[in-house]
N, C-alpha and C positions, 0 to 999 in steps of 0.2 A: 504493500499499499503505499503510496505516494503523501508523504507529510509535508512536503516541500510548500513554501508559501512563494507566491509568484507576484510581480508587480510590473506598471508599466515604467519606463525609463523616464517618460516625460510627465506622467502624472502618477505619482508616489501614492496617492490617495487611492487609487485602485489596487486592490488586493484580493488574490484569489488562490485557491488551494488547487487549482487545474491550470495547465498550459493552455493559453489561449491568445485571443487579441484584445488590447484595450478598447473598451466601449467608447471612449472618447475620441482618440486619433486613429485606432486601427493597427498601432504597432503591436508586434508580436511581444508577449509578456515573457519578462525573464526572471531568473531566481533573484529574491529580494538581496541575498547576500552577496550577489555578483555585481550590484551596481557600484560602478566606480567613478572619479571624477574624470570629466570628459578629457582634460588636459594630460593624462596620462595614461591613455588607452590606444591600443592600434587598431581597435575595432570601434564602431560605432553602436550605441546601446540597441538591443533587439535585432541586428542585422548579422552577428556572428562574426568572424574573422574577415577582415578586409583585404580582398587581393584585387588585382586589375579586373576579374572576371565581374566583379562588383559593379563595375562602372560600364560594363558593356551595353546595357540598355541605353544610358547616357550619352556614349561614344557613338551608337548608331543613329540616334536621333539627331544629335549635332552634326554628324557627318553628312545624313541625308539633307538636312538644312543647307550645309554649305555646299552640296555639290548642285542641289536645285538652284541656289543663288548664284553661282557661278554659271550656270546654264543660261538660265533667263537674263543674267547681266551680260552675255556674250553677244556682241555685234560687231565682229571681225577682230575685236581686242577686247579684252575685260576692261569693264568701266568699274573704278573703285566705288564712284556714288551709288552705282546701280547695284553693285554688290552688296554693299553695306545695308542700302534700302531694303532689297530683296531678304536679306539676311535678317533684319530685325523683323519685317513682315513674318517670315516663316517662324521665327523665334515666338513672336507673340501669338500666333495662331495656335502652334502646335503645343506650347507650354500651358497656354490659357485652356486649350482642349482638354488637356490631361487633368487639370485640376477640377472640371467639370464632372469628370467621372466618378468622383466622390465628392462632391462641394461641401459636405458636411463635415467629412474626415480633414478637407483641406482648411476649413475655417477652424477647426479644433487645433491642427498643428501650428496655423500662422499666428493663432492668437498667443502662443507661448514666446514669440519675438519678435512680431513686428510692434511697432511701436503705438500705431493707431489702433491695431485689431486686441492688442491687450486692454486698451480703455473700452473701445467699442467694438463687441464680437461680430456684430453685423457686417464689418466692413470684410471680414475673411469670405462673405457671401459675396460681396460686390467685386473684389479684387479680380477674380478671374474674367468677370466681364470687362472690367476696364483694359486686361491685357487683349482680350479678343477685339474689342473696340479699336484700340490702337493697331492690330493687325489687319481688320478689315478697313478701316480707315486708308491704311497705307496700300492696302491692295486694291483699292477702288482709284489710286493715283494721288490721294492727299498728302502730300509730303511738306507741308508748310512750317514756317517756324514756330508758330504756336504749338502745332502737333509735336515736333521735334522737343521743345522745351518742356512740355508736360510730359512726355516720355522721360525726359532726363531727370526731372524732379521726384517721379513716381519711383524710379528704379534707384535713385540715391537715397530715397526715403527709406525705402525697402531694404537696402542694404546695411543702412546705418543699424537696423534692429538686430542683423546677422551679426555686425561687427562689435556691438555693445556686448553680447550674448559672449563673443569670444574674447573679449577684453575681461569680461567677469568669469571667464572660465566655467560658464554654466552650461548644464547639457540643454539641447533642444532639437527638435524634431523639425528637419528643414522639409518645407511643403512645397518646395519651388515645381517640383512635378507632381504635385499633389500625393494623396496617399496610395493611388493605384499601382505605382511602381516603388517597390521598396529599394530604392538604392541610397549609398552615402553620399550625400549630397552637402554636407556641412561646409567645408573650405570651398568648394565648387560653387555653391549658392553666392559665396561673397563675391567670387570673380566673375559670377554671372549677372548679379545685380549690378556691379560697379561696371563691369565691360560693356553691359548694354548702355549705361549712361554715358561711358566714354565714346561708344559708337554714335551716339545721338548728338553728341557735342562736336565731335568730328563733323558732322554732316551739317550741324549748325554754322560751322567756321568754313566749310568747304565753299 
């Protein structure tokens, strides 16, 4: 008989005597005595040992967006502006779409680190549609300065929540791809949020 106690790495108030998933964020429950500080682990809580294969879903998604952006921006020669615009469009549509596959789980995870979502839980339900709105607007050919500035502000603001968590060495569940794909995206999320902000800034300056 298993007398072990399991808990959620992100929601320690969730306790169970059986292995399962957190009802709040969907993460796999782990043994309570295995919870360790984030800064000193080589794996992310609930995901097991992290290897390059852990990142395969993310690598495939980013690679497909990259290739599609190159192809659609090609007109005899690659256009940097066209490529960056297409990459941002694909990023917002794909990443926003994944969040919608489990919008409740995304909102739960997002509320653990986003500065606004922690104060207003409803923002987690709205955020996927903000990304999709950016993507569809760009897909329709809208590349105005106000849209690029809006994307810059939103991505920097989202990245700040992640950066603060790292600075405080607090564990959190990255929700940038929603909870549908269980991939280790903590440091990657920081790069993605600020990376997209940098791309938006480059387009503004071009």
